[in-house]
Each structure stands twice: as C-alpha cells, then as structure tokens.
C-alpha positions in Angstrom: 96.4 16.7 -65.1 97.0 14.2 -62.5 100.0 14.1 -60.5 102.3 11.1 -59.8 100.2 10.2 -56.7 97.1 9.8 -58.9 95.6 12.7 -57.0 95.8 11.4 -53.6 95.9 7.6 -54.4 98.6 6.9 -51.7 96.5 8.7 -49.1 93.3 6.7 -50.1 95.1 3.4 -49.8 96.7 4.4 -46.4 93.0 5.2 -45.2 91.6 2.2 -46.5 94.3 0.2 -44.9 93.4 2.0 -41.7 89.7 1.5 -41.9 90.5 -2.3 -42.9 92.5 -2.8 -39.7 89.9 -1.2 -37.5 87.3 -3.6 -38.8 89.8 -6.6 -38.6 90.4 -5.7 -34.9 86.8 -5.5 -34.0 85.9 -8.8 -35.9 89.0 -10.8 -34.4 89.3 -9.1 -30.9 93.0 -9.5 -31.4 95.4 -7.0 -32.9 98.0 -9.2 -34.3 95.3 -11.3 -35.9 93.8 -8.3 -37.3 97.1 -7.2 -38.9 97.5 -10.6 -40.6 94.0 -10.4 -41.7 94.5 -7.0 -43.4 97.5 -8.2 -45.0 95.6 -11.2 -46.4 92.6 -9.0 -47.6 94.7 -6.5 -49.2 96.9 -9.1 -51.0 93.7 -10.9 -52.2 92.1 -7.6 -53.4 93.4 -5.5 -56.4 93.5 -1.9 -55.0 94.7 0.5 -57.9 95.4 3.8 -56.1 94.7 5.6 -59.4 91.2 3.9 -59.8 88.0 4.9 -58.1 88.7 4.0 -54.6 85.2 2.9 -53.1 84.7 -0.2 -55.3 88.2 -1.7 -54.4 88.0 -0.8 -50.7 84.6 -2.3 -50.7 85.8 -5.6 -52.3 88.5 -5.4 -49.7 85.9 -5.0 -46.8 84.1 -8.0 -48.1 87.1 -10.0 -48.6 88.2 -9.1 -45.0 85.0 -9.9 -43.4 84.5 -13.1 -45.0 88.0 -14.2 -44.2 87.7 -13.1 -40.6 84.4 -15.3 -40.4 85.9 -18.2 -42.1 89.0 -17.9 -39.5 86.7 -17.6 -36.7 84.4 -20.5 -37.6 87.3 -22.7 -38.3 88.8 -21.8 -34.6 85.3 -22.6 -33.1 83.2 -24.6 -35.4 80.1 -24.2 -33.4 80.4 -20.3 -33.1 78.5 -19.7 -36.3 75.6 -22.3 -36.1 72.5 -20.3 -37.0 70.0 -20.0 -34.3 66.5 -21.3 -34.6 64.0 -18.5 -34.8 60.3 -19.3 -35.0 59.1 -15.8 -34.2 60.6 -12.6 -32.9 61.8 -13.1 -29.4 60.3 -9.9 -27.8 63.6 -9.3 -25.9 64.8 -6.0 -24.6 65.3 -4.7 -28.3 62.2 -4.5 -30.6 64.0 -3.4 -33.5 67.1 -4.4 -35.5 68.3 -1.0 -35.7 71.1 0.7 -33.8 68.8 3.6 -32.7 66.8 0.9 -30.7 69.8 0.7 -28.4 69.8 4.4 -27.9 72.7 4.9 -30.1 73.0 7.4 -33.1 75.1 6.9 -36.1 77.2 9.9 -35.0 77.6 8.4 -31.5 78.7 5.0 -32.8 81.3 7.0 -35.0 82.4 8.8 -31.7 83.0 5.4 -30.2 84.9 4.2 -33.2 87.2 7.1 -33.7 87.1 8.8 -30.3 87.9 8.1 -26.6 85.1 5.5 -26.5 87.1 3.2 -28.9 88.6 1.1 -26.0 85.2 0.7 -24.4 83.6 -0.4 -27.5 86.3 -2.8 -28.2 86.2 -4.3 -24.7 82.4 -4.7 -25.0 82.7 -6.4 -28.5 85.3 -8.9 -27.1 82.8 -9.9 -24.5 80.1 -10.9 -27.2 79.7 -14.4 -28.4 81.6 -14.7 -31.9 78.6 -14.6 -34.1 77.2 -11.7 -32.2 80.2 -9.8 -32.8 80.6 -10.5 -36.4 77.0 -9.6 -37.1 77.3 -6.3 -35.1 80.4 -5.4 -37.2 78.6 -6.2 -40.4 75.3 -4.4 -39.4 76.3 -1.5 -37.3 79.8 -0.6 -38.6 79.8 -1.6 -42.1 76.0 -0.8 -42.6 75.1 -4.1 -44.3 71.5 -5.3 -44.2 70.3 -8.6 -42.9 70.3 -10.2 -46.1 73.8 -9.3 -46.9 75.2 -10.3 -43.7 73.3 -13.6 -43.8 74.8 -14.1 -47.6 78.1 -13.4 -46.0 77.8 -15.8 -43.1 76.6 -18.5 -45.3 79.3 -18.2 -47.6 82.3 -17.8 -45.2 81.1 -20.0 -42.1 79.5 -22.8 -44.5 76.3 -22.7 -42.4 73.0 -21.6 -43.7 71.9 -18.3 -42.3 68.8 -16.5 -43.1 68.1 -12.6 -42.8 65.6 -13.2 -39.9 68.3 -15.1 -38.1 70.8 -12.3 -38.6 68.1 -9.8 -37.3 67.6 -11.8 -34.0 71.4 -12.3 -33.2 71.8 -8.4 -34.1 69.0 -7.5 -31.6 70.6 -9.8 -28.9 74.0 -7.7 -29.5 72.0 -4.4 -29.3 70.5 -5.5 -26.1 73.9 -6.1 -24.8 75.1 -3.0 -25.9 72.3 -0.9 -24.4 72.9 -2.7 -21.2 76.5 -2.1 -21.3 75.7 1.6 -21.9 73.4 2.0 -19.0 75.7 0.2 -16.7 78.6 2.6 -17.9 76.3 5.6 -17.1 75.2 4.2 -13.7 79.1 3.8 -13.0 80.0 7.4 -14.1 77.1 8.8 -11.8 
C-alpha cells in the first residue's frame, strides 16, 4: 500500500528539480537565469509525484533545453546559425564521442557532481553558445545527433542537421581535451 508521499514522490520531484537546475546552469552559464528557467520548465511540464517519474522528468528536460536554446538564441540571434559542413573537418577529435576527448562517463559524472564541477562550468562558460548547448545535449543528457539537431531546429528556428551537430560537438570535445591537458600540465 502506498503512503501519502506516493512512495517517495516528493523526493523524486526534489531530485528532478535539482537535476534540472544543474542542466539549466550549464546551459545558461548564469545561476539566476537557471533558476528562472527551471521554474518555467516545471510550470510548463506536468510532474505527478505519484506517477512514473522518468517520463515526466524527461519531458521537463526537453522543455528546459528547448526553452534555454530559445532564450539564448533570442539574446544572440547569430549564436545558433548552423555551420556549413561539407566533409568531416579532421580536427583534433576524430569521433563525436566523449571518450575521444579522453573522458569516460564516470569521469564526466565526477566532474558534474564532484570537486570538478566548478572547472567544468568554467570551461563551458568559455565555449560559444551553440557548442555549450550541444555539449550539454550530447554529453550530459546523452542525446544523439539527430535528437540534438531536432531540438536546435525547433527552439532556435534554424535548420540543423545531425552532421552539423556532430561537427560542433567534436569542436567542443577538442576544447575540453585541450583544457584537460592544460589543467594536467598546470597541476604537474
């Protein structure tokens, strides 16, 4: 028999709001804007603490990311102009996978929740807006290129293709790899 909290429903909502705030802070690079964004996403998404949490939380994540991209695009209309990509660039990262930058999923999780959180946020704040958004969509949320392209197309009112997302994500990964190498040199 379920208790009055719907078997931990309030805790699930609290955890979801915390996750949404973290995503918003990474996307917006501004804590007060992140709070406003989370409030808007939660208000626009029905989250029933007694229902299956993952579906509601995923809907809130999508809403939050699309609202963030729309706001960032409105603030800087050229930020989400899709790049022209005729062939893979052959830059410093060949694959559009986090491991190509020398980071495992567990290391990224440690950077998100551990002492490296400030370092990750500082690095993300230095990225161009589209790279930051795509990094969050791909690396943090685990979306594929097609899902990220669809989200960008919808919320930034630009035509993005999966190949373009892949190229921009590789650029962000290259920047991250360089940042990590630099940090290791400084620590040595």
